[in-house]
C-alpha positions in Angstrom: -31.4 -39.4 39.8 -28.1 -38.2 39.8 -27.8 -34.4 37.9 -25.2 -34.9 35.3 -22.5 -31.8 35.6 -23.1 -29.4 32.8 -19.9 -29.8 30.6 -17.6 -26.6 30.1 -17.4 -24.9 26.7 -13.3 -24.7 27.2 -10.7 -28.0 27.2 -11.1 -29.0 30.7 -7.7 -31.2 30.2 -6.0 -27.9 28.8 -6.5 -26.0 31.7 -7.2 -28.0 34.7 -3.5 -28.0 35.9 -3.3 -24.3 35.5 -6.4 -23.9 37.7 -4.2 -24.1 40.5 -1.2 -21.2 38.7 -3.6 -18.0 38.0 -0.7 -16.5 36.6 0.3 -19.5 34.6 -3.6 -19.7 33.1 -3.3 -15.6 32.8 0.0 -16.3 30.8 -1.5 -18.1 28.5 -4.8 -15.7 27.7 -1.9 -13.1 26.8 0.5 -15.2 25.0 -2.9 -15.8 23.1 -4.2 -12.2 23.0 -0.8 -11.2 21.5 -0.4 -14.2 18.5 -3.5 -12.6 17.2 -1.8 -9.2 17.0 1.9 -10.3 16.3 0.8 -13.3 13.9 -0.4 -11.2 11.1 2.7 -9.0 11.4 5.3 -11.7 11.1 3.8 -13.3 8.3 3.7 -9.5 6.6 7.3 -9.5 7.5 8.1 -13.1 6.4 7.1 -12.2 2.6 9.0 -9.1 2.9 12.3 -11.3 3.5 11.6 -14.0 0.6 10.6 -11.0 -1.7 13.8 -9.4 -0.9 16.1 -12.5 -1.1 14.4 -15.1 -2.6 11.8 -13.8 -5.1 11.9 -16.7 -7.7 11.3 -18.9 -4.7 8.3 -17.5 -3.4 6.4 -16.7 -6.5 6.9 -20.1 -7.5 5.5 -22.0 -4.7 3.1 -19.2 -4.1 1.5 -18.9 -7.9 2.6 -22.5 -9.6 2.6 -24.4 -6.1 6.0 -25.9 -6.7 5.9 -26.3 -2.8 4.0 -25.7 0.3 4.5 -22.3 1.7 5.3 -23.2 4.9 8.0 -24.9 3.8 10.0 -21.6 2.8 12.2 -20.6 5.7 13.1 -17.4 7.1 14.8 -15.8 10.1 11.0 -14.4 11.0 10.2 -18.1 11.9 12.7 -18.7 15.0 10.6 -15.5 16.5 6.8 -16.9 15.4 7.6 -20.5 17.0 7.7 -18.6 20.2 3.9 -17.5 20.0 1.8 -20.7 18.2 3.0 -23.8 16.6 0.3 -23.6 14.1 1.4 -23.3 10.0 3.6 -20.2 9.5 1.9 -18.9 6.1 3.1 -15.8 4.6 0.4 -13.4 3.5 -1.7 -13.4 0.6 -1.0 -10.9 -2.0 -4.0 -8.4 -1.0 -3.6 -8.9 3.0 0.1 -7.7 2.4 -0.8 -4.4 0.7 -3.0 -3.9 3.6 -0.4 -4.7 6.2 2.3 -2.7 4.2 -0.5 0.4 4.2 -1.0 -0.1 7.5 3.1 0.1 8.1 3.2 3.4 6.6 0.7 5.1 8.3 2.0 4.0 11.4 5.0 5.7 10.2 3.1 8.8 9.6 3.5 8.6 6.0 1.6 11.2 4.3 -0.2 9.1 1.3 -0.6 10.4 -2.3 -2.8 8.5 -4.1 -5.2 10.5 -3.7 -2.7 13.2 -2.4 -0.5 12.8 -5.0 -3.1 14.1 -7.3 -4.4 17.2 -5.6 -1.1 18.1 -4.7 0.6 18.3 -7.6 -2.3 20.5 -8.9 -2.1 22.7 -5.8 1.4 23.3 -5.8 1.5 24.1 -10.2 -1.6 26.4 -8.3 -2.9 25.7 -12.4 -6.6 24.6 -11.6 -6.8 28.0 -9.2 -5.9 29.8 -12.2 -8.2 28.4 -14.3 -11.4 27.7 -12.1 -10.9 31.7 -11.5 -11.4 32.6 -15.1 -14.0 29.9 -15.7 -15.6 31.6 -12.7 -14.9 35.5 -14.3 -16.3 34.1 -17.6 -19.8 31.5 -16.1 -21.1 33.9 -12.9 -23.3 30.4 -11.6 -20.1 28.3 -10.9 -18.4 31.2 -8.6 -21.9 31.1 -6.4 -21.8 27.5 -7.1 -18.2 27.6 -5.2 -18.7 29.6 -3.2 -21.3 27.5 -1.5 -19.2 24.6 -1.3 -16.4 26.7 0.5 -19.2 27.9 2.8 -20.7 24.4 3.3 -16.8 23.3 4.0 -16.1 26.2 6.6 -19.4 25.3 8.6 -18.8 24.5 12.2 -20.0 20.8 11.9 -18.8 19.7 9.0 -15.0 20.9 10.9 -16.1 19.1 13.6 -16.7 16.1 12.2 -13.2 16.1 10.1 -11.6 16.9 13.5 -13.3 13.2 14.9 -11.7 11.0 12.2 -8.0 10.6 12.1 -7.1 12.1 8.6 -4.1 10.4 7.9 -5.9 6.6 8.9 -8.9 8.2 6.3 -6.6 8.8 3.5 -4.9 5.5 4.4 -8.0 3.5 3.8 -8.6 5.8 0.4 -5.3 4.6 -0.4 -5.9 0.8 0.0 -9.4 1.1 -2.5 -7.7 3.3 -4.9 -4.2 1.4 -5.2 -6.0 -1.7 -5.6 -8.1 -0.6 -8.1 -5.5 0.8 -10.0 -3.3 -2.0 -9.8 -6.2 -4.6 -10.8 -6.0 -2.3 -14.1 -1.9 -1.9 -14.5 -2.2 -5.9 -13.9 -4.6 -6.2 -17.0 -2.6 -4.1 -19.1 0.4 -5.5 -18.3 -1.0 -9.0 -19.3 -2.2 -8.0 -22.5 0.8 -7.1 -23.3 3.4 -9.8 -22.3 1.0 -12.6 -23.8 -1.4 -15.6 -22.6 2.1 -17.4 -20.9 0.5 -14.9 -17.7 -2.3 -15.8 -16.1 -5.0 -13.2 -14.9 -4.7 -14.1 -11.1 -1.1 -14.5 -11.5 -0.2 -11.2 -12.5 -2.9 -9.4 -10.1 -0.9 -11.2 -7.6 2.6 -10.7 -8.5 2.0 -6.7 -9.2 -0.1 -6.5 -5.7 3.1 -7.5 -4.0 5.2 -5.3 -6.0 3.1 -2.3 -4.9 3.3 -3.7 -1.3 6.9 -3.7 -1.2 6.8 0.0 -2.3 4.6 1.1 0.1 6.4 -1.2 2.9 10.3 0.1 2.2 8.5 3.7 1.9 7.8 3.4 5.3 10.7 2.3 6.6 12.7 5.2 4.5 10.2 7.6 6.0 10.7 6.5 9.8 14.6 6.9 8.7 14.2 10.2 7.2 12.8 11.2 10.1 15.9 11.1 12.3 17.9 12.3 9.5 16.2 15.7 9.6 16.8 16.5 13.1 18.1 19.6 14.3 21.0 17.4 15.6 22.4 16.6 12.9 22.7 20.8 11.3 21.4 19.4 8.1 20.6 22.2 5.2 16.4 22.0 5.3 16.4 20.5 1.3 18.4 18.0 2.1 16.6 15.1 3.8 13.9 16.0 1.4 16.1 15.4 -1.4 17.9 12.1 -0.8 14.3 10.9 0.6 13.4 11.9 -2.4 16.4 9.8 -4.6 16.0 6.8 -2.2 11.7 6.4 -3.4 12.7 6.8 -7.2 15.7 3.4 -5.9 13.1 1.4 -4.8 10.1 2.4 -7.4 13.0 1.3 -10.0 13.8 -2.1 -7.8 10.0 -3.2 -7.4 8.4 -1.8 -10.3 11.3 -2.7 -13.1 14.5 -4.4 -12.1 12.4 -7.2 -10.0 9.9 -7.8 -12.1 12.1 -8.2 -15.2 14.4 -10.5 -13.4 11.4 -12.9 -11.5 8.6 -12.8 -14.0 10.5 -14.7 -17.1 11.2 -17.3 -14.6 8.0 -17.9 -13.2 6.0 -17.4 -16.4 8.1 -19.6 -18.9 6.8 -18.3 -22.1 7.6 -15.2 -21.5 11.0 -13.5 -22.6 13.1 -10.9 -21.0 13.1 -8.4 -24.1 8.6 -8.7 -23.9 8.6 -8.5 -20.4 10.7 -4.8 -20.6 8.2 -3.7 -23.3 5.2 -4.3 -21.4 6.9 -3.3 -18.8 7.7 0.0 -20.9 4.2 0.5 -21.8 1.9 -0.2 -19.1 4.4 2.6 -17.1 4.2 5.3 -19.8 0.4 4.1 -20.3 -0.4 4.9 -16.6 2.2 8.1 -16.5 -0.1 9.6 -19.1 -3.5 9.1 -17.4 -2.1 10.1 -14.5 -0.3 13.3 -16.5 -4.1 14.2 -17.8 -5.3 13.8 -14.7 -3.4 16.3 -12.9 -1.4 18.8 -14.9 -2.8 18.3 -18.0 -6.3 18.3 -17.3 -5.7 21.7 -15.6 -3.7 22.4 -18.3 -6.2 21.8 -20.7 -8.6 23.4 -18.6 -6.7 26.9 -18.5 -6.2 26.6 -22.3 -10.4 26.2 -22.5 -10.8 29.4 -20.5 -8.8 31.6 -22.4 -10.3 30.6 -24.8 -13.5 31.4 -23.5 -12.2 34.9 -22.3 -11.1 35.8 -26.2 -14.6 34.9 -27.7 
């Protein structure tokens, strides 16, 4: 009885011609590996293009399914076709936020959703002042803080901190914090805007807007790294000041102007005036919470500690 050959796990007809051309076979493998890396990047860039130039069309296709997403053409498709003939789908909302945050991390941007609060407290020095007053009034608190400082200065803890990439850790924390904050923001906006806006639609839209904010921040950060080079002989404060102005411009575009333009078009019951009112109230609530969690909390703490010092 003749023994049947054991079938291979790969398509023999696809690779049989390449067996005699090793370099061609290696190139196919290399192109496949490059595609696994490049396709998510191209999908993210496709989202950036669509939101920047055809936002209403994109969100109608994404949220209302008015047309298939592959039918949305961009210049990115030309490069995409060189890697794979598969469908050229843009990234969904959560993956796009991850793409934007990783882009900012690669650009070297110092993440501050967590640091935004702690950095503001450190600059104002209010928290340290309030803590110093409390330590004078409560000796046990001073002992606890001393133990914490001693633990953080331990050689093992310092070695562990050096082992991890702090910017990568900040990026991961930023992702989780942003997902939660955006969910709360989208929910509050939907409550204020009315039932014409769906919960999933609101969350997806604001994830995209937040992702665009991170992406444009990364691009601006890279550009201003070159602008601040000593060869330009600019005053030290100028690049940072211009960067802040540009950041405020991006924030105005992605968190106010574009939503005001797009949302009434993709959610017809929603009017522009109601959208503006919901935007202003939602942003005001989150600004107040941010103030309370940073300077406001520290101010209240300092005020309470000064009262305790009087009594």
